[in-house]
Structure formats: C-alpha cells, structure tokens
C-alpha positions in Angstrom: -18.0 78.5 -63.0 -14.3 77.2 -61.7 -15.2 78.8 -58.0 -18.3 76.8 -58.3 -16.8 73.7 -59.1 -14.2 73.9 -56.1 -16.6 75.2 -53.6 -18.8 71.7 -54.7 -15.7 69.7 -54.3 -14.7 70.9 -51.1 -18.1 70.2 -49.7 -18.1 67.0 -51.5 -15.1 66.0 -49.7 -15.8 67.3 -46.6 -19.1 65.3 -46.5 -17.4 62.2 -47.5 -14.9 62.5 -44.7 -17.3 63.4 -42.3 -19.2 60.4 -43.7 -16.3 57.7 -43.0 -15.7 59.7 -39.1 -19.3 58.4 -38.8 -19.5 55.2 -39.4 -17.5 52.5 -37.7 -17.1 50.1 -40.9 -17.2 50.3 -44.5 -20.1 48.0 -44.7 -22.2 50.3 -42.6 -21.1 53.4 -44.5 -21.9 51.2 -47.5 -24.7 49.7 -46.3 -26.3 53.4 -45.8 -24.9 55.0 -49.2 -26.9 51.8 -50.8 -30.1 52.5 -49.0 -30.2 56.7 -50.3 -29.1 55.1 -54.1 -31.9 52.6 -54.2 -34.7 55.5 -52.3 -33.5 58.0 -54.3 -32.7 57.0 -57.8 -35.1 54.0 -58.1 -32.3 51.4 -58.8 -33.3 48.1 -60.9 -31.6 45.4 -59.4 -28.5 45.2 -61.4 -27.8 48.8 -61.0 -28.3 47.9 -57.5 -25.8 45.2 -57.3 -22.9 47.3 -59.4 -23.8 50.2 -57.1 -23.5 48.5 -54.4 -20.4 46.9 -54.9 -18.9 50.5 -56.0 -20.0 52.4 -52.4 -18.1 49.0 -50.6 -15.1 49.6 -52.5 -14.8 53.7 -51.9 -16.4 53.0 -48.4 -13.4 51.0 -47.8 -11.0 53.1 -49.2 -12.2 55.8 -47.3 -12.4 54.0 -43.4 -8.7 53.3 -44.5 -7.2 56.7 -45.4 -9.5 57.6 -42.2 -7.1 56.0 -40.1 -4.3 56.9 -41.6 -2.1 59.3 -39.4 -2.3 63.2 -41.2 -4.5 65.8 -40.9 -7.6 66.1 -43.1 -6.7 68.8 -45.2 -3.6 66.4 -46.3 -5.9 64.0 -47.3 -8.1 66.0 -49.2 -5.9 65.4 -52.7 -6.3 61.5 -52.0 -10.2 62.0 -51.2 -10.8 64.5 -54.2 -9.3 61.3 -56.2 -11.5 59.2 -54.8 -14.1 60.8 -55.2 -13.7 61.3 -59.1 -13.0 57.8 -59.7 -15.9 57.1 -58.0 -18.2 59.3 -59.5 -16.7 57.9 -62.9 -17.7 54.6 -62.3 -21.4 55.5 -61.0 -21.4 57.5 -64.3 -21.2 54.6 -66.6 -23.7 52.2 -64.3 -26.4 55.1 -63.9 -28.6 56.5 -66.8 -28.3 60.1 -67.7 -31.1 61.2 -65.9 -29.9 59.1 -62.4 -26.4 60.4 -62.6 -27.7 64.1 -63.3 -30.1 63.5 -60.1 -27.3 62.3 -57.9 -25.0 65.5 -58.8 -27.5 67.9 -58.2 -30.1 65.9 -55.8 -28.6 63.4 -54.1 -25.2 64.2 -53.1 -26.1 67.9 -51.9 -28.6 65.8 -49.8 -26.4 63.5 -48.3 -23.6 66.2 -47.4 -26.6 68.3 -45.6 -27.8 65.4 -43.6 -23.9 64.3 -42.7 -23.4 68.2 -41.4 -27.1 68.1 -39.5 -26.1 64.3 -37.9 -22.4 66.1 -37.0 -23.7 69.0 -35.2 -26.8 67.3 -33.6 -23.5 65.3 -31.7 
C-alpha cells in the first residue's frame, strides 16, 4: 500500500512538472485544468468559481517553481507539498463523489494526456 502511494505521488508530481513546462503561462495552465474539471466532474457554478481560483493559485506556484534554478529532482519536494495542499483545498470544495472521481479517474487521465503530449513533441 505504501509503495503504491509513493508511486502515485511520483507520477502525479512528474505530471504536474510536465504540465507546468508545457504551458507558457499560469493562466493557460489553469484554464486547461478548469476545462477538464468542468467536463469530467460536472461542477456547479459556485464550485467552478472556487476550483478555478485554486487551479490558478497552484498554477502560478508551479510556474514560479519551474522558473527557479535547480534540478527537477530537487523541486519534487516542493511539488509534493503543493500537490498535497491543492488536494486538501479541492477536497473541501468538491463532493465526496467528485473528489473520489478526481483521484481515481481525472488525475490519472490528466497524467496520461500530459505524457502523450510530451512524447509527441
């Protein structure tokens, strides 16, 4: 179980770093995430407003981290903290069903899409 959690975190953090590298601005990254969240989780208007601000907040943090000097490996700890904080905020603003779907379906699909896009570049 612990090994699965570690593997999940490594994949999630790697995908977040890749996502940050793909986009030219935090706004662009957040907008992409907003579209996926809306389409996959069927957010209501209030949830969309809150989730959109969460996505932008963490997209800005990710972009700032990507601009800093240092190796990707060195940035993993910061990415892990950001991912945990973002998930905690999302969990407070999504229904239990939405959050479970996010963890089990949406986040893995985002990672897969990002990997596919990176391979095709």
